[in-house]
Each structure stands twice: as C-alpha cells, then as structure tokens.
C-alpha beads as a LAMMPS data file, in Angstrom:
LAMMPS data file: protein, C-alpha beads

432 atoms
431 bonds

1 atom types
1 bond types

-500.0 500.0 xlo xhi
-500.0 500.0 ylo yhi
-500.0 500.0 zlo zhi

Masses

1 110.0

Atoms # bond

1 1 1 -331.228 -49.473 -57.378
2 1 1 -333.602 -51.748 -55.493
3 1 1 -333.139 -55.501 -55.393
4 1 1 -336.389 -56.041 -57.308
5 1 1 -335.012 -54.069 -60.235
6 1 1 -331.955 -56.303 -60.339
7 1 1 -334.163 -59.375 -60.204
8 1 1 -336.147 -58.149 -63.175
9 1 1 -333.001 -57.814 -65.301
10 1 1 -331.674 -61.159 -63.999
11 1 1 -328.215 -59.613 -64.102
12 1 1 -326.489 -61.642 -61.423
13 1 1 -323.121 -59.998 -61.943
14 1 1 -324.690 -56.576 -61.442
15 1 1 -326.416 -57.778 -58.276
16 1 1 -323.162 -59.131 -56.845
17 1 1 -321.556 -55.759 -57.577
18 1 1 -324.476 -54.039 -55.845
19 1 1 -324.068 -56.156 -52.719
20 1 1 -320.309 -55.770 -52.801
21 1 1 -320.608 -51.982 -52.730
22 1 1 -323.541 -51.740 -50.340
23 1 1 -323.363 -54.797 -48.077
24 1 1 -319.659 -55.657 -47.781
25 1 1 -319.097 -53.532 -44.696
26 1 1 -322.297 -54.750 -43.065
27 1 1 -321.325 -58.393 -43.534
28 1 1 -317.899 -57.651 -42.072
29 1 1 -319.489 -56.025 -39.029
30 1 1 -322.011 -58.808 -38.415
31 1 1 -319.429 -61.597 -38.699
32 1 1 -316.724 -59.758 -36.765
33 1 1 -319.201 -59.294 -33.951
34 1 1 -319.795 -63.058 -33.912
35 1 1 -316.190 -64.254 -34.347
36 1 1 -314.477 -61.486 -32.397
37 1 1 -312.330 -58.578 -33.468
38 1 1 -309.134 -60.645 -33.223
39 1 1 -310.348 -62.569 -36.289
40 1 1 -311.096 -59.470 -38.364
41 1 1 -308.747 -60.471 -41.196
42 1 1 -310.285 -63.946 -41.318
43 1 1 -313.729 -62.354 -41.576
44 1 1 -312.600 -60.074 -44.418
45 1 1 -311.230 -63.065 -46.342
46 1 1 -314.449 -65.024 -45.748
47 1 1 -316.666 -62.204 -47.012
48 1 1 -314.505 -61.768 -50.106
49 1 1 -314.734 -65.519 -50.662
50 1 1 -318.521 -65.383 -50.417
51 1 1 -318.695 -62.723 -53.138
52 1 1 -316.408 -64.780 -55.382
53 1 1 -318.682 -67.800 -54.937
54 1 1 -321.683 -65.644 -55.783
55 1 1 -320.008 -64.538 -59.018
56 1 1 -319.453 -68.180 -59.962
57 1 1 -322.736 -69.616 -58.690
58 1 1 -325.467 -67.080 -59.389
59 1 1 -325.056 -66.918 -63.185
60 1 1 -325.384 -70.731 -63.334
61 1 1 -327.914 -71.502 -60.607
62 1 1 -329.825 -68.263 -60.455
63 1 1 -329.996 -65.553 -57.833
64 1 1 -331.179 -66.871 -54.436
65 1 1 -334.447 -65.449 -53.057
66 1 1 -332.542 -63.727 -50.226
67 1 1 -329.093 -62.729 -51.499
68 1 1 -328.016 -61.078 -48.241
69 1 1 -328.569 -64.092 -45.968
70 1 1 -327.047 -66.329 -48.681
71 1 1 -323.838 -64.305 -48.624
72 1 1 -323.855 -64.263 -44.832
73 1 1 -324.251 -68.053 -44.608
74 1 1 -321.465 -68.708 -47.138
75 1 1 -319.082 -66.272 -45.451
76 1 1 -319.867 -67.746 -42.039
77 1 1 -319.245 -71.299 -43.286
78 1 1 -315.956 -70.284 -44.947
79 1 1 -314.755 -68.740 -41.705
80 1 1 -315.796 -71.816 -39.711
81 1 1 -314.085 -74.145 -42.190
82 1 1 -310.877 -72.180 -41.811
83 1 1 -311.039 -72.391 -38.030
84 1 1 -311.732 -76.122 -38.133
85 1 1 -308.576 -76.587 -40.218
86 1 1 -306.564 -74.415 -37.892
87 1 1 -304.390 -76.529 -35.629
88 1 1 -304.923 -73.942 -32.929
89 1 1 -308.688 -74.438 -32.945
90 1 1 -308.844 -75.904 -29.445
91 1 1 -307.116 -72.906 -27.895
92 1 1 -309.323 -70.513 -29.867
93 1 1 -312.498 -72.296 -28.833
94 1 1 -311.449 -72.458 -25.192
95 1 1 -310.912 -68.685 -25.251
96 1 1 -314.567 -68.338 -26.110
97 1 1 -314.021 -66.054 -29.092
98 1 1 -316.294 -68.077 -31.394
99 1 1 -319.052 -70.563 -30.944
100 1 1 -318.610 -74.309 -30.994
101 1 1 -317.706 -75.582 -34.520
102 1 1 -320.738 -77.840 -34.549
103 1 1 -323.001 -74.786 -34.372
104 1 1 -325.243 -74.452 -37.423
105 1 1 -327.123 -71.350 -38.511
106 1 1 -330.813 -72.080 -38.960
107 1 1 -331.877 -68.502 -39.551
108 1 1 -328.940 -66.255 -40.557
109 1 1 -329.276 -63.007 -38.565
110 1 1 -329.476 -60.680 -41.518
111 1 1 -332.373 -58.456 -40.562
112 1 1 -331.765 -54.765 -41.166
113 1 1 -331.891 -53.720 -37.512
114 1 1 -329.402 -56.341 -36.348
115 1 1 -326.956 -55.669 -39.194
116 1 1 -327.034 -51.910 -38.592
117 1 1 -326.592 -52.438 -34.856
118 1 1 -323.654 -54.778 -35.520
119 1 1 -321.989 -52.230 -37.743
120 1 1 -322.342 -49.481 -35.169
121 1 1 -321.219 -51.736 -32.303
122 1 1 -318.144 -52.866 -34.241
123 1 1 -317.190 -49.259 -35.003
124 1 1 -317.263 -48.653 -31.256
125 1 1 -315.163 -51.791 -30.799
126 1 1 -312.500 -50.534 -33.209
127 1 1 -312.358 -47.138 -31.501
128 1 1 -310.731 -48.401 -28.319
129 1 1 -307.712 -47.074 -26.458
130 1 1 -305.752 -50.273 -27.065
131 1 1 -305.511 -49.400 -30.754
132 1 1 -303.307 -46.373 -31.579
133 1 1 -305.572 -43.354 -31.816
134 1 1 -304.368 -42.379 -35.284
135 1 1 -305.216 -45.880 -36.506
136 1 1 -308.734 -46.137 -35.090
137 1 1 -310.496 -44.006 -37.697
138 1 1 -308.530 -45.556 -40.555
139 1 1 -309.458 -49.061 -39.379
140 1 1 -313.152 -48.234 -38.994
141 1 1 -313.316 -46.539 -42.392
142 1 1 -311.483 -49.394 -44.105
143 1 1 -313.102 -52.421 -42.544
144 1 1 -316.528 -51.303 -41.426
145 1 1 -317.337 -48.531 -43.905
146 1 1 -315.792 -50.054 -47.027
147 1 1 -313.303 -47.264 -47.822
148 1 1 -310.279 -47.828 -50.036
149 1 1 -306.840 -46.636 -48.956
150 1 1 -306.961 -43.672 -51.342
151 1 1 -310.323 -42.570 -49.938
152 1 1 -308.987 -42.786 -46.381
153 1 1 -305.872 -40.836 -47.339
154 1 1 -307.961 -38.039 -48.848
155 1 1 -310.351 -37.992 -45.908
156 1 1 -307.544 -37.787 -43.319
157 1 1 -305.217 -35.629 -45.463
158 1 1 -302.380 -38.141 -45.231
159 1 1 -300.516 -40.311 -47.742
160 1 1 -301.689 -43.758 -48.840
161 1 1 -298.436 -45.185 -47.464
162 1 1 -299.289 -43.695 -44.086
163 1 1 -302.780 -45.215 -44.288
164 1 1 -301.301 -48.642 -45.009
165 1 1 -298.987 -48.381 -41.993
166 1 1 -301.825 -47.356 -39.718
167 1 1 -303.971 -50.266 -40.880
168 1 1 -301.158 -52.765 -40.331
169 1 1 -300.606 -51.494 -36.782
170 1 1 -304.322 -51.560 -36.028
171 1 1 -304.829 -55.100 -37.316
172 1 1 -301.783 -56.353 -35.446
173 1 1 -303.244 -54.930 -32.262
174 1 1 -306.664 -56.401 -33.028
175 1 1 -305.208 -59.900 -33.207
176 1 1 -304.062 -59.601 -29.609
177 1 1 -307.371 -58.340 -28.244
178 1 1 -309.790 -60.718 -26.567
179 1 1 -312.646 -58.449 -25.579
180 1 1 -316.211 -59.145 -26.667
181 1 1 -317.900 -56.306 -28.615
182 1 1 -321.212 -57.441 -27.148
183 1 1 -319.894 -56.684 -23.658
184 1 1 -319.249 -52.978 -24.259
185 1 1 -320.564 -50.970 -21.324
186 1 1 -322.354 -47.637 -21.233
187 1 1 -319.062 -46.080 -20.155
188 1 1 -317.274 -47.661 -23.144
189 1 1 -319.829 -46.242 -25.565
190 1 1 -319.642 -42.755 -24.086
191 1 1 -315.829 -42.706 -23.913
192 1 1 -315.510 -43.755 -27.548
193 1 1 -318.376 -41.637 -28.849
194 1 1 -316.256 -38.700 -30.145
195 1 1 -314.151 -41.021 -32.314
196 1 1 -317.227 -42.840 -33.642
197 1 1 -318.815 -39.487 -34.477
198 1 1 -315.656 -38.627 -36.400
199 1 1 -315.985 -41.855 -38.395
200 1 1 -319.611 -41.100 -39.297
201 1 1 -318.624 -37.535 -40.209
202 1 1 -315.863 -38.691 -42.571
203 1 1 -318.160 -41.335 -44.045
204 1 1 -320.691 -38.643 -44.953
205 1 1 -318.003 -36.334 -46.337
206 1 1 -316.747 -39.040 -48.689
207 1 1 -320.275 -39.588 -49.945
208 1 1 -320.956 -35.869 -50.350
209 1 1 -317.728 -35.104 -52.215
210 1 1 -316.158 -38.398 -53.172
211 1 1 -312.513 -39.077 -53.968
212 1 1 -313.786 -41.641 -56.486
213 1 1 -312.529 -40.632 -59.919
214 1 1 -315.862 -41.314 -61.634
215 1 1 -318.422 -40.262 -59.023
216 1 1 -318.523 -36.946 -57.213
217 1 1 -321.484 -38.013 -55.065
218 1 1 -321.944 -41.461 -53.495
219 1 1 -325.462 -41.411 -52.122
220 1 1 -325.140 -44.813 -50.465
221 1 1 -322.355 -43.529 -48.212
222 1 1 -324.364 -40.454 -47.252
223 1 1 -327.375 -42.614 -46.453
224 1 1 -325.264 -44.978 -44.344
225 1 1 -323.702 -42.079 -42.444
226 1 1 -327.120 -40.562 -41.736
227 1 1 -328.367 -43.941 -40.454
228 1 1 -325.410 -44.218 -38.093
229 1 1 -325.796 -40.611 -36.962
230 1 1 -329.504 -41.159 -36.318
231 1 1 -328.693 -44.190 -34.161
232 1 1 -326.214 -42.101 -32.190
233 1 1 -328.689 -39.246 -31.773
234 1 1 -331.542 -41.498 -30.617
235 1 1 -329.761 -44.159 -28.530
236 1 1 -329.936 -43.360 -24.793
237 1 1 -326.240 -44.192 -24.376
238 1 1 -324.990 -41.888 -27.127
239 1 1 -327.602 -39.171 -27.530
240 1 1 -326.825 -35.586 -26.597
241 1 1 -326.062 -32.164 -28.096
242 1 1 -322.996 -33.347 -30.018
243 1 1 -324.818 -36.269 -31.667
244 1 1 -327.840 -34.090 -32.454
245 1 1 -325.627 -31.446 -34.073
246 1 1 -323.839 -34.066 -36.179
247 1 1 -327.143 -35.430 -37.461
248 1 1 -328.444 -31.916 -38.202
249 1 1 -325.281 -31.137 -40.165
250 1 1 -325.701 -34.241 -42.315
251 1 1 -329.388 -33.584 -42.948
252 1 1 -328.762 -29.992 -44.029
253 1 1 -326.199 -31.147 -46.580
254 1 1 -328.204 -34.200 -47.673
255 1 1 -331.162 -31.954 -48.489
256 1 1 -329.156 -30.518 -51.418
257 1 1 -327.698 -33.726 -52.830
258 1 1 -330.140 -33.994 -55.724
259 1 1 -329.238 -30.535 -57.030
260 1 1 -325.446 -30.664 -56.859
261 1 1 -325.304 -32.125 -60.374
262 1 1 -327.306 -31.142 -63.433
263 1 1 -329.107 -33.592 -65.721
264 1 1 -325.866 -34.219 -67.595
265 1 1 -323.997 -35.059 -64.407
266 1 1 -322.084 -31.782 -64.359
267 1 1 -321.337 -30.128 -61.023
268 1 1 -323.403 -27.071 -60.135
269 1 1 -322.224 -24.224 -57.945
270 1 1 -324.376 -23.433 -54.943
271 1 1 -325.629 -20.215 -56.525
272 1 1 -326.775 -22.155 -59.607
273 1 1 -328.721 -24.855 -57.782
274 1 1 -332.520 -24.874 -58.014
275 1 1 -333.522 -24.237 -54.417
276 1 1 -337.099 -25.285 -55.086
277 1 1 -335.763 -28.825 -55.574
278 1 1 -334.040 -28.952 -52.211
279 1 1 -335.653 -31.346 -49.738
280 1 1 -337.343 -28.796 -47.472
281 1 1 -338.808 -31.473 -45.224
282 1 1 -335.286 -32.663 -44.546
283 1 1 -334.190 -29.086 -43.892
284 1 1 -337.015 -28.729 -41.365
285 1 1 -335.998 -32.000 -39.713
286 1 1 -332.413 -30.756 -39.525
287 1 1 -333.706 -27.589 -37.872
288 1 1 -335.485 -29.646 -35.206
289 1 1 -332.294 -31.582 -34.452
290 1 1 -330.184 -28.429 -34.239
291 1 1 -332.645 -27.056 -31.690
292 1 1 -332.162 -30.205 -29.633
293 1 1 -328.397 -29.669 -29.913
294 1 1 -328.527 -26.224 -28.324
295 1 1 -328.631 -27.588 -24.786
296 1 1 -324.913 -28.010 -24.326
297 1 1 -321.438 -26.735 -25.130
298 1 1 -320.879 -25.934 -28.826
299 1 1 -318.728 -28.266 -30.918
300 1 1 -317.417 -28.186 -34.462
301 1 1 -320.576 -30.024 -35.530
302 1 1 -322.710 -27.219 -34.089
303 1 1 -320.739 -24.599 -36.007
304 1 1 -320.724 -26.524 -39.286
305 1 1 -324.457 -27.132 -38.932
306 1 1 -324.891 -23.383 -38.416
307 1 1 -323.029 -22.695 -41.674
308 1 1 -325.075 -25.289 -43.547
309 1 1 -328.322 -23.911 -42.148
310 1 1 -327.462 -20.398 -43.369
311 1 1 -327.160 -21.752 -46.906
312 1 1 -330.251 -23.957 -46.673
313 1 1 -332.556 -21.285 -45.234
314 1 1 -331.498 -18.438 -47.547
315 1 1 -334.232 -17.792 -50.136
316 1 1 -331.618 -17.100 -52.803
317 1 1 -327.867 -16.810 -53.180
318 1 1 -328.143 -13.033 -52.891
319 1 1 -330.059 -13.350 -49.614
320 1 1 -327.317 -15.406 -47.948
321 1 1 -326.066 -13.904 -44.689
322 1 1 -322.349 -14.066 -45.484
323 1 1 -321.536 -12.019 -42.404
324 1 1 -322.924 -14.804 -40.230
325 1 1 -321.055 -17.439 -42.240
326 1 1 -317.738 -15.606 -41.835
327 1 1 -318.475 -15.300 -38.114
328 1 1 -319.174 -19.037 -37.987
329 1 1 -315.899 -19.861 -39.738
330 1 1 -314.030 -17.657 -37.266
331 1 1 -315.573 -19.739 -34.484
332 1 1 -314.897 -23.011 -36.320
333 1 1 -311.180 -22.220 -36.412
334 1 1 -311.173 -22.637 -32.625
335 1 1 -312.171 -26.280 -33.105
336 1 1 -310.406 -26.988 -36.392
337 1 1 -307.801 -24.655 -37.869
338 1 1 -306.992 -27.012 -40.743
339 1 1 -306.113 -25.572 -44.158
340 1 1 -309.426 -26.830 -45.561
341 1 1 -311.427 -24.806 -43.043
342 1 1 -309.245 -21.769 -43.737
343 1 1 -309.844 -22.194 -47.473
344 1 1 -313.612 -22.230 -47.009
345 1 1 -313.313 -19.188 -44.750
346 1 1 -311.390 -17.316 -47.465
347 1 1 -314.170 -18.020 -49.955
348 1 1 -316.781 -16.768 -47.470
349 1 1 -314.735 -13.631 -46.830
350 1 1 -314.605 -12.934 -50.573
351 1 1 -318.396 -13.138 -50.706
352 1 1 -318.871 -10.832 -47.719
353 1 1 -316.008 -8.345 -47.931
354 1 1 -314.952 -8.572 -51.557
355 1 1 -312.356 -10.383 -53.629
356 1 1 -309.420 -8.333 -52.314
357 1 1 -310.146 -9.494 -48.764
358 1 1 -310.639 -13.026 -50.060
359 1 1 -307.229 -12.938 -51.740
360 1 1 -305.620 -11.870 -48.484
361 1 1 -307.101 -14.857 -46.645
362 1 1 -306.296 -17.184 -49.538
363 1 1 -302.675 -16.093 -49.783
364 1 1 -302.231 -16.651 -46.048
365 1 1 -302.560 -20.398 -46.612
366 1 1 -300.912 -20.583 -50.041
367 1 1 -297.849 -22.391 -48.702
368 1 1 -300.036 -25.224 -47.454
369 1 1 -301.949 -25.743 -50.667
370 1 1 -300.539 -24.331 -53.870
371 1 1 -299.653 -26.878 -56.553
372 1 1 -300.975 -29.656 -54.317
373 1 1 -304.685 -29.072 -53.748
374 1 1 -306.983 -28.403 -56.653
375 1 1 -309.673 -26.616 -54.634
376 1 1 -307.246 -23.908 -53.482
377 1 1 -306.094 -23.393 -57.074
378 1 1 -309.677 -23.399 -58.382
379 1 1 -310.661 -20.777 -55.787
380 1 1 -307.713 -18.643 -56.906
381 1 1 -308.950 -18.992 -60.478
382 1 1 -312.390 -17.769 -59.446
383 1 1 -310.928 -14.783 -57.631
384 1 1 -308.801 -13.843 -60.646
385 1 1 -311.808 -14.224 -62.947
386 1 1 -313.949 -11.984 -60.800
387 1 1 -311.231 -9.343 -60.982
388 1 1 -311.215 -9.584 -64.764
389 1 1 -307.724 -11.137 -64.899
390 1 1 -308.654 -13.766 -67.457
391 1 1 -305.185 -15.005 -68.388
392 1 1 -304.307 -15.447 -64.722
393 1 1 -307.599 -17.213 -64.098
394 1 1 -306.869 -19.562 -66.983
395 1 1 -303.520 -20.522 -65.509
396 1 1 -305.098 -21.307 -62.148
397 1 1 -307.944 -23.315 -63.675
398 1 1 -305.613 -25.337 -65.881
399 1 1 -303.411 -26.071 -62.896
400 1 1 -306.432 -27.157 -60.857
401 1 1 -307.486 -29.372 -63.765
402 1 1 -304.151 -31.164 -63.632
403 1 1 -304.413 -31.711 -59.879
404 1 1 -307.731 -33.596 -59.777
405 1 1 -308.547 -37.025 -61.143
406 1 1 -312.305 -36.640 -60.601
407 1 1 -314.077 -36.727 -63.961
408 1 1 -316.911 -34.575 -62.592
409 1 1 -314.557 -31.918 -61.273
410 1 1 -312.538 -31.973 -64.488
411 1 1 -315.695 -31.330 -66.493
412 1 1 -316.577 -28.436 -64.211
413 1 1 -313.111 -26.898 -64.504
414 1 1 -313.155 -27.192 -68.297
415 1 1 -316.449 -25.300 -68.268
416 1 1 -314.831 -22.617 -66.103
417 1 1 -311.999 -22.325 -68.616
418 1 1 -314.485 -22.151 -71.487
419 1 1 -316.308 -19.216 -69.909
420 1 1 -313.098 -17.203 -70.093
421 1 1 -313.681 -16.984 -73.833
422 1 1 -316.992 -15.186 -73.188
423 1 1 -315.906 -12.237 -71.031
424 1 1 -319.237 -10.520 -71.443
425 1 1 -320.684 -12.947 -68.890
426 1 1 -320.943 -11.796 -65.280
427 1 1 -318.223 -13.181 -62.995
428 1 1 -319.189 -16.481 -61.421
429 1 1 -319.136 -17.051 -57.724
430 1 1 -316.916 -19.654 -56.082
431 1 1 -318.478 -23.055 -55.513
432 1 1 -319.449 -24.050 -51.980

Bonds

1 1 1 2
2 1 2 3
3 1 3 4
4 1 4 5
5 1 5 6
6 1 6 7
7 1 7 8
8 1 8 9
9 1 9 10
10 1 10 11
11 1 11 12
12 1 12 13
13 1 13 14
14 1 14 15
15 1 15 16
16 1 16 17
17 1 17 18
18 1 18 19
19 1 19 20
20 1 20 21
21 1 21 22
22 1 22 23
23 1 23 24
24 1 24 25
25 1 25 26
26 1 26 27
27 1 27 28
28 1 28 29
29 1 29 30
30 1 30 31
31 1 31 32
32 1 32 33
33 1 33 34
34 1 34 35
35 1 35 36
36 1 36 37
37 1 37 38
38 1 38 39
39 1 39 40
40 1 40 41
41 1 41 42
42 1 42 43
43 1 43 44
44 1 44 45
45 1 45 46
46 1 46 47
47 1 47 48
48 1 48 49
49 1 49 50
50 1 50 51
51 1 51 52
52 1 52 53
53 1 53 54
54 1 54 55
55 1 55 56
56 1 56 57
57 1 57 58
58 1 58 59
59 1 59 60
60 1 60 61
61 1 61 62
62 1 62 63
63 1 63 64
64 1 64 65
65 1 65 66
66 1 66 67
67 1 67 68
68 1 68 69
69 1 69 70
70 1 70 71
71 1 71 72
72 1 72 73
73 1 73 74
74 1 74 75
75 1 75 76
76 1 76 77
77 1 77 78
78 1 78 79
79 1 79 80
80 1 80 81
81 1 81 82
82 1 82 83
83 1 83 84
84 1 84 85
85 1 85 86
86 1 86 87
87 1 87 88
88 1 88 89
89 1 89 90
90 1 90 91
91 1 91 92
92 1 92 93
93 1 93 94
94 1 94 95
95 1 95 96
96 1 96 97
97 1 97 98
98 1 98 99
99 1 99 100
100 1 100 101
101 1 101 102
102 1 102 103
103 1 103 104
104 1 104 105
105 1 105 106
106 1 106 107
107 1 107 108
108 1 108 109
109 1 109 110
110 1 110 111
111 1 111 112
112 1 112 113
113 1 113 114
114 1 114 115
115 1 115 116
116 1 116 117
117 1 117 118
118 1 118 119
119 1 119 120
120 1 120 121
121 1 121 122
122 1 122 123
123 1 123 124
124 1 124 125
125 1 125 126
126 1 126 127
127 1 127 128
128 1 128 129
129 1 129 130
130 1 130 131
131 1 131 132
132 1 132 133
133 1 133 134
134 1 134 135
135 1 135 136
136 1 136 137
137 1 137 138
138 1 138 139
139 1 139 140
140 1 140 141
141 1 141 142
142 1 142 143
143 1 143 144
144 1 144 145
145 1 145 146
146 1 146 147
147 1 147 148
148 1 148 149
149 1 149 150
150 1 150 151
151 1 151 152
152 1 152 153
153 1 153 154
154 1 154 155
155 1 155 156
156 1 156 157
157 1 157 158
158 1 158 159
159 1 159 160
160 1 160 161
161 1 161 162
162 1 162 163
163 1 163 164
164 1 164 165
165 1 165 166
166 1 166 167
167 1 167 168
168 1 168 169
169 1 169 170
170 1 170 171
171 1 171 172
172 1 172 173
173 1 173 174
174 1 174 175
175 1 175 176
176 1 176 177
177 1 177 178
178 1 178 179
179 1 179 180
180 1 180 181
181 1 181 182
182 1 182 183
183 1 183 184
184 1 184 185
185 1 185 186
186 1 186 187
187 1 187 188
188 1 188 189
189 1 189 190
190 1 190 191
191 1 191 192
192 1 192 193
193 1 193 194
194 1 194 195
195 1 195 196
196 1 196 197
197 1 197 198
198 1 198 199
199 1 199 200
200 1 200 201
201 1 201 202
202 1 202 203
203 1 203 204
204 1 204 205
205 1 205 206
206 1 206 207
207 1 207 208
208 1 208 209
209 1 209 210
210 1 210 211
211 1 211 212
212 1 212 213
213 1 213 214
214 1 214 215
215 1 215 216
216 1 216 217
217 1 217 218
218 1 218 219
219 1 219 220
220 1 220 221
221 1 221 222
222 1 222 223
223 1 223 224
224 1 224 225
225 1 225 226
226 1 226 227
227 1 227 228
228 1 228 229
229 1 229 230
230 1 230 231
231 1 231 232
232 1 232 233
233 1 233 234
234 1 234 235
235 1 235 236
236 1 236 237
237 1 237 238
238 1 238 239
239 1 239 240
240 1 240 241
241 1 241 242
242 1 242 243
243 1 243 244
244 1 244 245
245 1 245 246
246 1 246 247
247 1 247 248
248 1 248 249
249 1 249 250
250 1 250 251
251 1 251 252
252 1 252 253
253 1 253 254
254 1 254 255
255 1 255 256
256 1 256 257
257 1 257 258
258 1 258 259
259 1 259 260
260 1 260 261
261 1 261 262
262 1 262 263
263 1 263 264
264 1 264 265
265 1 265 266
266 1 266 267
267 1 267 268
268 1 268 269
269 1 269 270
270 1 270 271
271 1 271 272
272 1 272 273
273 1 273 274
274 1 274 275
275 1 275 276
276 1 276 277
277 1 277 278
278 1 278 279
279 1 279 280
280 1 280 281
281 1 281 282
282 1 282 283
283 1 283 284
284 1 284 285
285 1 285 286
286 1 286 287
287 1 287 288
288 1 288 289
289 1 289 290
290 1 290 291
291 1 291 292
292 1 292 293
293 1 293 294
294 1 294 295
295 1 295 296
296 1 296 297
297 1 297 298
298 1 298 299
299 1 299 300
300 1 300 301
301 1 301 302
302 1 302 303
303 1 303 304
304 1 304 305
305 1 305 306
306 1 306 307
307 1 307 308
308 1 308 309
309 1 309 310
310 1 310 311
311 1 311 312
312 1 312 313
313 1 313 314
314 1 314 315
315 1 315 316
316 1 316 317
317 1 317 318
318 1 318 319
319 1 319 320
320 1 320 321
321 1 321 322
322 1 322 323
323 1 323 324
324 1 324 325
325 1 325 326
326 1 326 327
327 1 327 328
328 1 328 329
329 1 329 330
330 1 330 331
331 1 331 332
332 1 332 333
333 1 333 334
334 1 334 335
335 1 335 336
336 1 336 337
337 1 337 338
338 1 338 339
339 1 339 340
340 1 340 341
341 1 341 342
342 1 342 343
343 1 343 344
344 1 344 345
345 1 345 346
346 1 346 347
347 1 347 348
348 1 348 349
349 1 349 350
350 1 350 351
351 1 351 352
352 1 352 353
353 1 353 354
354 1 354 355
355 1 355 356
356 1 356 357
357 1 357 358
358 1 358 359
359 1 359 360
360 1 360 361
361 1 361 362
362 1 362 363
363 1 363 364
364 1 364 365
365 1 365 366
366 1 366 367
367 1 367 368
368 1 368 369
369 1 369 370
370 1 370 371
371 1 371 372
372 1 372 373
373 1 373 374
374 1 374 375
375 1 375 376
376 1 376 377
377 1 377 378
378 1 378 379
379 1 379 380
380 1 380 381
381 1 381 382
382 1 382 383
383 1 383 384
384 1 384 385
385 1 385 386
386 1 386 387
387 1 387 388
388 1 388 389
389 1 389 390
390 1 390 391
391 1 391 392
392 1 392 393
393 1 393 394
394 1 394 395
395 1 395 396
396 1 396 397
397 1 397 398
398 1 398 399
399 1 399 400
400 1 400 401
401 1 401 402
402 1 402 403
403 1 403 404
404 1 404 405
405 1 405 406
406 1 406 407
407 1 407 408
408 1 408 409
409 1 409 410
410 1 410 411
411 1 411 412
412 1 412 413
413 1 413 414
414 1 414 415
415 1 415 416
416 1 416 417
417 1 417 418
418 1 418 419
419 1 419 420
420 1 420 421
421 1 421 422
422 1 422 423
423 1 423 424
424 1 424 425
425 1 425 426
426 1 426 427
427 1 427 428
428 1 428 429
429 1 429 430
430 1 430 431
431 1 431 432
C-alpha cells in the first residue's frame, strides 16, 4: 500500500506498522553505515525506539509529511544521546567510528538511492572473513533484511537455537571490528560477492514461499531482493554472469507471483495457474538477463534460472519440457545436493517418467524428510493419489497438514484431502 493511501485513512498505527515492515532494515543499514558496524546493536535499539516514539506521537500530533526522514532523525538522535551518555565516548570518538557529537543533521539522507546503496554496502560489510562464515548470512538476513529467527532457521534448514547462537557470535565479532563500510575496496566487493548473492537469493525465497504462518507470499521481500540483485547485476564492481543469472532467476519467478494464489487467497498449483496473467514483459526481461549470463562458467543460479525459464516459456502445463527439467536438476545436484533439490527432482521425474520412477527418487530421500518436512509428505500424498491409493494419500496429506503452520498451505492441503471424496476427478499434478 502506498503512503498516500495511508495518509487518506489517517491511520497512524497502520502507517507505523507499514514502515516497521518495509523500512526497518533500511534504517538499520543507513545508520549502521554512519555509526559503524561495531555499534550495530546500538543502531537496532535506536531504530526500535524511533518506531515506539512514532506509535506514541503520530496518533496525537499527526503523521509528519515525510515519515521516513522523521524516523531516521529520531533514531539518529537516540543513538547520539546514548553515545553522549556513554563514559567511553572520548575513546569512541577518537577511534573515528562516528561523527562529532555536536554534528546536527540538516537534511536527513533518506533518499531512495542512498538508502538502497547503504543496505547493499552493509550486507557486504557483514559478509567479511572476520565473522564466522556460517554466521554471515544469518546476520545479514536478521539485521539488514528484517528476518525473524524462525524465518532464518527455515531458510538455512537449521534450528532456531542454532540461529540464535550464530547471531550472538556474529554480533560479538562485530563489536570488535573497526573497519569503515565506506572504505570497502573493489577487491572486497568481489571477494564477498558470492555470500551477498546468497543473501539476496534467500531473501527472495522467503518472499516467494514465506515461513510466515499467515502469508505464503511476501511481495515486499521479493521486490527488495530483485532491487538488490539488479544493483549487483548492473554495478561495475559486481556485475557478471553469476549476478545476471541470479537476477534472471528472480525475474522468472516474480513473473508468476500474481497467479500463485486465487481470488480467495488459496494456493494454486502451477498447472492451474492462468498463464495469460503471467507478467510476460518480466519473462522477456529475464530472458535478456539469462543471455547476458551465458558468457561464463555455469552456477546454481544459471541452472535454477534454466528450470524457471522452462516453466515460464511453456505454453501450457502439457507443453512443459520435463525431460529438460530433469536434466537441469541432475546438473543442479552438482552444485547443491540438498534434500530440497532432490525432492524437486523427484517431482520432475514423476512428471517425465511416471509416478513409479518418482516414488523411487522420493523414497531415496525419505530418511531425510519423512515426518519432518511437510512438502515431502505432501508430494508422497500426490503420488499415492495419482496411483489411485486414496486411503494412503489421505494419510500422507493429513500428516503434511500437521507438519505445517502456514494457513495458506493448510487450506491447500485440506482441499487436497477433500478431493479424495470425489474419485471421479482426474489425478492432480504435484505443485511446483
């Protein structure tokens, strides 16, 4: 929803919520770039304090003409006030990590270009060798992309407790660092590029298929990931085949966002989506970027973009070249042999070679998934349904239903269970 629409309703609480969800990470990035990464926790506290003041002030005094700069100014002042009270201020100031406490902001730097650049630069700052590698992505997703611990755990396939430990280690290391994010060299950007690409990739994935219990799709995360990927693909320091392939992958998937849910908010399988409503201009743009990505060694982003392009360019579900998709998944396993990739490969095999072959691939990874991952169990339910084993399919679907907390996915699975009572219907195809 645009700011003007909030202004028309004069719903200040709703506007604060909007900025909290959409601007929190950007404020963190802009202020961390100014104060230094060693003061990241101070910056987080200051931004949270600014939102609390907005909740108290805006309903009484009205929404300021420029809410973003207002929040930036308040957060900046809160951080400065804390540093002024800190008995160690002199040593901090002499280290040059922040500006002189008498400095006053006349024009808060809250223009879109500078905020986006700050966010990208701070992601590069977090992805440094001095922070444990396993903690870098978690830190960037948490602090600079606004992820919760549960979202990070789902994205990285680890426990929330593990996420918490990684974040503690990363923030402890940050406090000891004294480097200036503004002084990152071309070599720094290029060395850290693969990790930053991974952050953008996970950011898009969370938006495309969210771990949020109430929202399957979070468009704002997809849009933010595409913006970051576009910066990487166009910037002379970070452009190249890998960045181009990542952007193409996102654009292919983003072209179908509007059709993944029906008018009632229920999830639609790929075969049921109205392809005439896909954004074909975005598909064409993705095609141009994938062509630019061909001049170099293939990466996982190239292969995943290939898979996405096969779906996006097929005129119908029946026209899909499943042989090419299976071939692509075989290649993808060389870059990523994770259980999730193997699950998607099993579904593709079932489409190309039949359910029996799909079962064989699915059973090969059963020990990694069964009774723990709802998508494996849902795929098993689809396979059983397509074989006419309705009671077995019901057991799988009901188990999958118990394994997910997503309201959208629960609704979809209940619909799958309901169709078992109408066996005259043709077997459905697994969702992609």
